[in-house]
C-alpha positions as CSV (number, residue, x, y, z in Angstrom):
1,M,206.4,107.7,-14.0
2,K,203.6,105.4,-13.5
3,K,205.3,103.5,-10.9
4,Y,206.4,106.6,-8.7
5,K,202.5,107.7,-9.2
6,L,201.6,104.2,-7.6
7,F,204.1,104.7,-4.7
8,F,202.9,108.4,-3.9
9,A,199.4,107.1,-3.7
10,A,199.5,104.8,-1.7
11,L,201.9,106.3,0.6
12,I,198.7,108.7,0.6
13,S,196.1,106.1,1.2
14,A,198.5,105.1,4.3
15,L,198.5,108.4,5.3
16,C,194.8,108.5,5.6
17,I,194.5,105.6,7.1
18,S,197.1,106.4,9.9
19,T,195.8,110.4,11.0
20,G,191.7,108.9,10.7
21,V,191.1,111.9,7.9
22,K,189.4,109.4,5.5
23,A,186.8,108.4,8.5
24,H,183.2,109.1,7.6
25,A,180.5,109.6,10.4
26,A,177.0,108.3,9.0
27,K,174.8,110.9,7.6
28,P,172.3,112.5,9.8
29,L,168.5,112.3,9.2
30,E,167.3,114.7,6.0
31,G,166.1,117.6,6.9
32,S,167.8,117.9,10.3
33,S,170.2,120.4,11.9
34,V,173.1,119.5,13.2
35,S,175.8,120.2,15.3
36,V,179.0,118.7,16.5
37,I,182.4,119.3,18.4
38,Y,185.2,117.7,19.6
39,S,188.8,118.0,20.2
40,L,191.6,115.3,19.5
41,N,195.1,116.0,19.9
42,N,194.8,119.6,21.0
43,K,193.0,120.4,18.2
44,I,189.0,121.3,17.4
45,H,186.9,119.1,14.5
46,G,183.4,118.9,13.7
47,I,180.4,121.4,11.8
48,N,178.1,124.1,12.1
49,Y,179.8,124.0,16.0
50,N,179.1,127.9,16.1
51,A,175.7,127.5,15.2
52,Y,173.1,128.4,17.4
53,M,170.1,125.3,18.3
54,H,167.8,124.0,21.1
55,P,170.1,122.8,24.1
56,A,167.4,121.1,25.5
57,S,168.7,119.9,29.4
58,T,172.5,119.8,28.1
59,Q,172.4,123.1,29.3
60,K,172.3,121.7,32.7
61,L,175.6,121.7,32.4
62,L,175.7,125.7,32.6
63,T,174.0,125.6,35.7
64,A,175.9,122.7,36.8
65,L,179.2,124.7,36.5
66,A,177.8,127.9,38.0
67,S,176.4,126.9,41.2
68,L,179.4,125.1,41.7
69,L,181.8,128.0,41.3
70,Y,179.7,130.3,43.0
71,L,177.9,129.0,45.8
72,G,180.5,126.1,46.3
73,P,179.8,122.2,46.8
74,D,178.7,123.0,50.2
75,Y,176.0,124.9,50.0
76,T,172.9,124.4,51.3
77,F,169.4,125.1,51.2
78,K,167.6,126.0,54.7
79,T,163.4,125.6,55.2
80,A,162.8,127.3,58.5
81,L,160.5,127.7,61.0
82,Y,160.2,131.1,62.8
83,I,158.3,132.3,66.0
84,S,157.2,135.6,66.6
85,K,158.4,138.3,69.2
86,Q,155.4,137.6,71.5
87,S,156.0,133.9,71.2
88,H,159.4,133.8,72.9
89,V,161.5,134.9,76.1
90,N,165.0,134.6,75.4
91,G,164.7,132.2,72.8
92,K,162.2,129.9,75.1
93,L,158.4,130.0,74.0
94,K,155.8,131.1,76.2
95,I,153.4,128.7,76.2
96,S,150.1,129.5,78.6
97,A,148.9,126.6,80.7
98,N,146.8,124.9,78.3
99,G,149.1,124.8,75.5
100,T,148.4,128.1,73.5
101,L,151.4,129.7,72.1
102,A,150.7,133.6,70.9
103,G,151.6,135.2,68.2
104,D,152.3,134.1,64.7
105,I,154.2,131.4,63.0
106,K,156.2,131.1,60.3
107,I,157.4,128.9,57.6
108,K,160.6,130.4,55.3
109,F,160.6,128.3,52.1
110,T,164.2,128.8,49.9
111,G,163.2,126.7,46.8
112,D,165.1,123.1,48.6
113,P,164.4,120.8,46.1
114,F,164.8,118.2,48.9
115,F,162.3,119.1,50.9
116,T,159.2,117.1,51.6
117,S,156.1,116.6,53.7
118,E,157.7,114.8,56.3
119,N,160.2,117.8,56.9
120,L,157.4,120.3,57.0
121,S,155.6,118.2,59.8
122,S,159.1,117.9,61.7
123,L,159.1,121.9,62.2
124,F,156.0,121.6,63.3
125,K,156.5,118.9,65.8
126,S,159.4,120.5,67.2
127,L,156.5,123.2,68.7
128,K,154.7,120.3,69.5
129,D,157.0,118.2,71.4
130,Q,157.6,121.4,73.4
131,G,153.8,121.4,74.4
132,V,152.2,123.6,71.8
133,K,148.7,122.6,71.1
134,H,146.9,125.5,69.8
135,I,149.1,128.6,67.5
136,K,146.9,132.0,68.6
137,G,148.2,133.8,66.0
138,K,148.8,132.8,62.0
139,V,150.6,130.7,60.0
140,L,152.7,132.2,57.2
141,L,153.9,130.4,54.3
142,D,157.1,132.4,53.4
143,I,157.8,132.4,49.7
144,S,159.7,135.6,49.3
145,R,163.1,133.9,48.1
146,F,161.9,134.1,44.6
147,T,159.4,136.1,42.2
148,G,157.9,136.0,38.7
149,K,156.9,133.2,36.9
150,D,157.5,129.8,38.5
151,R,157.2,128.1,35.1
152,A,159.5,129.7,32.4
153,D,158.7,131.1,29.0
154,G,158.5,128.7,25.7
155,W,157.2,125.3,28.4
156,S,154.9,123.6,26.4
157,A,151.4,123.8,27.3
158,S,150.4,120.0,26.9
159,D,152.9,119.5,29.2
160,L,152.1,121.0,31.9
161,P,150.3,118.8,34.0
162,V,153.0,116.5,33.9
163,C,155.9,115.8,36.9
164,F,158.7,117.1,35.0
165,T,157.7,120.4,34.3
166,A,156.8,121.1,38.2
167,P,156.6,124.8,38.8
168,S,160.4,126.3,40.4
169,S,158.5,127.2,43.2
170,A,160.4,128.8,46.6
171,L,157.9,126.5,48.1
172,I,158.1,122.9,47.2
173,I,157.3,120.1,49.2
174,N,157.5,116.8,47.5
175,H,159.2,117.9,44.6
176,N,155.9,119.8,43.4
177,C,154.7,116.8,42.3
178,A,151.6,114.3,43.0
179,G,151.3,110.9,42.6
180,C,148.1,108.5,41.7
181,R,147.1,105.7,39.8
182,L,144.8,104.4,37.5
183,K,143.6,100.5,38.4
184,P,142.4,99.2,35.1
185,S,138.7,97.4,35.0
186,S,137.3,95.0,32.7
187,I,137.9,96.3,28.4
188,G,136.2,99.3,27.6
189,N,135.1,100.5,30.9
190,R,136.5,103.1,33.3
191,A,139.8,103.0,35.1
192,K,139.5,103.8,38.8
193,V,141.5,106.5,40.4
194,E,143.0,105.9,43.8
195,I,145.4,109.2,45.0
196,L,148.7,108.1,46.6
197,N,149.7,109.5,49.6
198,R,146.6,111.4,50.7
199,N,148.2,114.1,48.2
200,P,145.4,117.2,48.4
201,I,144.3,117.0,44.9
202,N,141.7,116.4,42.9
203,V,141.8,113.7,40.2
204,S,138.5,112.8,37.7
205,S,138.7,110.2,35.0
206,E,137.2,108.8,32.3
207,A,140.1,107.4,30.7
208,I,139.0,103.6,29.3
209,T,140.5,100.8,29.7
210,V,141.5,98.4,26.2
211,K,143.3,96.2,25.3
212,S,147.4,96.4,25.6
213,N,147.8,96.4,21.6
214,D,145.2,99.0,21.6
215,F,147.6,101.3,23.7
216,R,149.0,103.7,21.4
217,D,147.9,103.0,18.6
218,K,144.3,103.5,19.0
219,C,144.5,105.7,21.9
220,T,146.5,107.1,24.5
221,L,146.2,108.8,28.1
222,E,145.9,112.6,28.1
223,A,145.5,115.0,31.2
224,D,144.3,118.3,31.8
225,I,143.9,120.9,34.7
226,L,140.9,122.0,35.4
227,G,141.4,124.2,38.2
228,S,144.3,125.1,41.5
229,N,145.2,121.2,41.8
230,S,143.0,119.7,40.0
231,Y,143.1,117.3,37.0
232,H,140.9,115.6,34.3
233,L,141.9,112.3,32.8
234,S,140.3,111.0,29.5
235,G,141.9,108.7,25.7
236,C,142.7,105.2,27.7
237,I,145.1,102.6,29.7
238,P,146.7,99.4,28.8
239,K,145.1,96.7,31.2
240,L,148.7,95.3,32.2
241,K,149.3,91.9,33.6
242,K,147.3,91.2,36.7
243,D,145.4,94.4,36.4
244,S,148.7,96.3,37.9
245,P,148.1,99.8,38.5
246,Y,149.1,102.1,35.6
247,P,151.4,104.9,38.1
248,L,151.0,108.5,37.5
249,L,152.7,111.6,38.7
250,F,150.8,115.1,38.2
251,A,153.2,118.5,38.2
252,V,151.7,120.6,40.6
253,N,149.7,123.6,39.1
254,D,149.3,126.1,42.4
255,P,152.2,125.9,44.9
256,K,150.4,128.0,47.1
257,S,147.5,126.1,47.3
258,W,149.7,123.1,47.7
259,G,151.7,124.8,50.3
260,I,148.6,125.7,52.5
261,D,146.5,122.4,52.0
262,W,149.8,119.9,53.1
263,T,150.4,122.2,56.1
264,A,146.5,122.5,57.3
265,K,147.0,118.2,56.5
266,I,150.2,118.2,58.8
267,L,149.1,120.4,61.7
268,K,145.4,118.4,61.7
269,N,148.1,115.2,62.0
270,L,149.4,116.8,65.2
271,N,146.4,118.2,66.6
272,L,147.9,121.4,66.5
273,S,144.8,124.2,65.8
274,V,145.2,127.6,64.4
275,S,143.3,130.3,65.1
276,G,144.4,132.9,62.7
277,G,144.6,130.8,59.4
278,I,146.9,129.7,56.8
279,S,148.1,132.1,54.3
280,V,151.2,132.3,51.8
281,T,153.0,135.4,51.7
282,K,155.5,136.9,49.5
283,Q,157.2,139.9,51.7
284,N,159.7,138.9,54.1
285,K,158.2,140.3,57.4
286,S,160.2,141.3,60.2
287,G,159.7,140.3,64.2
288,F,160.1,137.2,63.4
289,T,163.1,134.6,65.4
290,P,164.0,131.5,63.7
291,Y,163.3,128.1,66.0
292,A,163.5,125.2,63.7
293,V,165.1,124.5,60.3
294,I,165.5,121.6,58.1
295,N,168.8,121.7,56.1
296,S,169.0,120.3,52.3
297,P,171.6,117.7,51.3
298,R,174.8,119.7,50.3
299,L,174.5,121.5,47.0
300,Y,176.9,118.9,45.0
301,N,175.1,115.7,46.0
302,L,171.8,118.0,44.5
303,V,173.9,118.8,41.4
304,K,174.2,114.8,41.0
305,V,170.3,114.6,41.0
306,M,170.1,117.4,38.8
307,L,172.4,115.6,36.6
308,Q,172.0,111.7,36.6
309,K,168.1,112.3,35.9
310,S,168.1,115.4,34.2
311,D,165.7,116.9,36.6
312,N,164.5,119.7,36.1
313,L,162.7,121.4,39.4
314,Y,166.3,120.6,41.1
315,A,167.6,122.5,38.0
316,D,165.7,125.9,38.2
317,S,165.8,126.0,41.6
318,I,169.5,125.9,41.6
319,A,169.4,128.6,39.0
320,K,167.6,130.3,40.8
321,T,168.8,130.5,43.8
322,V,172.4,131.1,42.2
323,G,170.2,134.7,40.9
324,F,169.2,135.4,44.3
325,E,172.9,135.1,46.0
326,Y,174.3,136.8,43.0
327,F,171.9,139.9,43.1
328,K,171.3,139.5,46.8
329,R,167.4,139.9,45.8
330,A,164.4,137.4,45.6
331,G,165.3,134.8,42.6
332,S,163.8,134.9,39.2
333,Y,164.6,133.4,36.4
334,Q,165.9,136.3,34.5
335,D,168.0,136.9,37.3
336,A,169.3,133.4,37.3
337,V,170.5,133.6,33.7
338,T,171.9,136.6,33.6
339,A,173.7,135.7,37.0
340,I,174.6,132.1,35.3
341,R,176.4,134.3,32.1
342,S,178.3,136.6,34.8
343,I,179.7,134.1,36.7
344,L,180.9,131.8,33.7
345,K,182.3,134.9,32.3
346,E,184.1,136.0,35.7
347,K,185.4,132.3,36.8
348,A,186.2,130.5,34.0
349,G,186.5,132.9,31.2
350,I,183.5,131.6,28.8
351,N,181.8,134.3,27.1
352,L,178.5,133.2,25.9
353,K,178.4,135.5,23.4
354,N,174.6,135.3,21.3
355,A,173.4,132.6,23.2
356,Y,170.0,132.9,24.6
357,M,169.0,131.6,27.8
358,V,165.2,131.6,29.5
359,D,166.0,129.1,32.3
360,G,168.0,127.2,34.3
361,S,166.9,123.7,32.8
362,G,166.6,123.4,29.4
363,L,163.3,122.8,29.0
364,S,162.1,126.1,27.5
365,S,162.1,125.5,23.2
366,H,163.3,129.3,23.2
367,N,167.0,128.1,25.1
368,L,169.7,128.9,22.3
369,L,173.0,127.6,22.7
370,S,175.8,126.4,20.2
371,A,177.9,123.4,20.4
372,K,180.8,125.6,20.8
373,N,179.6,127.3,24.0
374,L,179.0,123.8,25.4
375,F,182.3,122.7,24.3
376,D,184.0,125.6,26.1
377,V,182.1,124.8,29.6
378,L,183.5,121.0,29.2
379,T,186.9,122.1,28.7
380,Y,186.7,124.1,31.4
381,I,185.2,120.8,33.4
382,K,187.9,118.8,31.9
383,D,190.9,121.0,32.8
384,H,189.5,121.7,36.0
385,D,187.7,118.5,37.3
386,S,190.7,118.6,40.3
387,T,188.6,120.8,41.9
388,L,185.1,120.5,40.7
389,N,184.9,116.7,40.8
390,L,182.1,117.1,38.4
391,I,183.4,114.3,35.5
392,A,182.0,111.7,38.3
393,I,178.7,112.8,38.5
394,L,177.9,112.6,35.4
395,P,175.7,109.8,33.6
396,K,177.6,107.0,32.0
397,S,176.8,104.8,28.8
398,G,175.2,101.4,30.0
399,I,175.8,102.3,34.1
400,S,173.7,105.1,35.6
401,G,171.3,108.0,34.7
402,T,169.9,108.7,31.3
403,L,173.1,107.0,29.6
404,K,172.4,103.2,31.3
405,Y,169.7,102.5,28.7
406,R,170.8,105.1,25.3
407,P,170.5,103.2,21.9
408,S,173.5,105.2,20.7
409,V,176.0,104.0,23.4
410,K,175.0,100.4,24.2
411,G,177.5,97.7,23.6
412,S,180.7,96.2,25.3
413,Q,183.2,98.2,23.5
414,L,181.1,101.7,24.7
415,K,179.9,100.5,27.9
416,G,181.3,103.4,30.9
417,A,183.4,105.4,27.7
418,V,180.3,108.0,27.4
419,I,180.1,110.4,30.5
420,A,177.9,112.9,29.3
421,K,174.3,114.6,30.0
422,T,171.2,114.2,27.2
423,G,169.1,116.7,26.0
424,S,165.9,115.7,24.4
425,L,162.7,117.8,23.5
426,Q,160.3,117.2,20.6
427,N,161.9,116.4,17.3
428,V,165.6,117.6,19.6
429,S,168.3,114.9,20.6
430,N,171.7,115.8,21.7
431,L,174.1,114.8,23.9
432,A,177.7,116.6,25.2
433,G,180.4,115.7,27.5
434,F,183.1,113.2,27.7
435,I,184.5,109.9,25.5
436,K,186.9,107.8,26.9
437,S,188.6,106.8,24.2
438,K,190.2,103.4,23.3
439,N,193.4,104.6,24.2
440,N,192.7,106.2,27.8
441,K,191.9,109.7,26.9
442,L,189.4,112.2,27.9
443,I,187.9,114.1,24.8
444,P,184.8,116.8,25.3
445,F,182.7,116.2,22.5
446,V,179.1,117.8,21.7
447,I,176.4,116.3,19.6
448,L,173.2,118.6,18.6
449,E,170.4,116.9,16.7
450,N,167.8,119.4,15.9
451,S,164.8,119.9,13.7
452,L,164.4,115.4,13.7
453,T,161.9,114.3,11.7
454,Y,160.4,111.4,10.2
455,P,157.8,109.9,7.4
456,Q,154.2,109.9,9.4
457,D,154.2,106.0,9.5
458,L,158.2,106.0,11.1
459,R,156.7,108.8,13.5
460,E,154.1,106.8,14.9
461,E,156.2,103.5,15.2
462,I,158.5,105.6,17.1
463,N,155.9,107.4,19.4
464,Q,154.8,103.4,20.1
465,L,157.5,102.2,21.3
466,K,158.0,99.7,18.4
467,K,161.3,101.4,16.9
468,K,164.1,103.6,18.2
469,S,165.0,106.5,16.0
470,P,167.0,105.8,13.3
471,H,168.9,109.7,14.5
472,Y,170.7,107.2,16.8
473,E,172.4,106.2,14.2
474,F,174.4,108.7,13.0
475,E,175.2,109.8,17.1
476,K,176.2,106.4,17.9
477,S,178.8,106.3,14.2
478,V,180.3,109.8,15.4
479,I,180.5,108.5,19.4
480,T,182.2,105.4,18.1
481,D,185.0,107.2,15.6
482,I,185.7,109.5,18.1
483,Y,186.5,106.5,21.0
484,N,188.7,105.3,17.9
485,E,190.1,108.8,17.7
486,K,189.7,109.5,14.2
487,I,189.1,112.5,12.6
488,L,185.4,112.4,11.1
489,S,184.3,114.0,7.6
490,F,180.8,115.0,7.4
491,K,180.7,115.2,3.1
């Protein structure tokens, strides 16, 4: 009898090893909230995957799928220069002998996240090349494509001066971000501000130059918004090698002023005068004919940028455009998320149920999705990859995008094996995508880690970039076991 029991125990042990039942994931951080879901051998495994959590930028997967399903990969944003009826005859400009063009000019902005000041200049240059020297009328900047807020509810106020929170207005020029740099001086003295590319912003500073070891340890650089597109810097910057300047990118605070100021600069550079001034209009006024147009890259390429760089402006502009095209009215955050939910249900059979969304980027702390919501999206993407080709443009571990240097996927074994979207907010770190297992199976997975918190001394070391967050150990453990096709236990 004893021998039988020993044999039976050995058999059970062998079965457990062969099926991976005894694989244990590393413990998540104490006090954190964790959801994990993945499929293996056509069965779903995980923990807490129906709980609603902050998705952060993994929410961009929903925006990517809905936009490609509804708009199609070849959709383009069109920013056009329009001329009024009195300015032309049969499509030809009516220009007087002294180069005057009578009537108003309109630039129709459509939320193209790729649009630049060079593009805007080329639109006006199309008039200059025909001999126009003076516009006897107004230059109107039409922003009627979008309505409502340029930033969604739940975006952190302290992040608003930073480029990753650039406002998603219909009027986008140069990513609605303005670059400058701080040049260190001697230790203890103020750094000098240099505005790049003649950006129409104002920046004042009382930031002090400190030793590199003192930066983050004793002080940091802080930015405040003073007015329209005016900023003030305080705190400190480190003295870098060879007095290298410290680059900064500000998010535009007022897109309307940004558009007016850039238009004025461009007209001046082209020696084009305007008698009626430059103004912004929210009404799509009739009586205009398109004269010149700038097309964005195709949507598929824009989605690739959004996923690889986790670009919030691209995501929200694309989401609002989905809302615009779906409802045939000015795009807003509310219409964007409503359209995304409807499209995913109608075209992909994905029911988001109690999920709560307020933007297309995942930047808002108000967003709530479950790991199962994201898993359903990933499953559809996998099953329809031959037509969507979405997996090819996701970041790859150790190779591209936001996974190139992620600590949890470092190492030769996992290089290129994890194809996923990252998602980070304060105290949030998520990952959703696919793992190419050791047997070359493509396994969809989601890991959501919310409420990450640490002892104060460890948090300071993490903020000072002296240590990596320990939550990556749990993430790496889960990923490695899925790679090895083990069934995880979270006891």
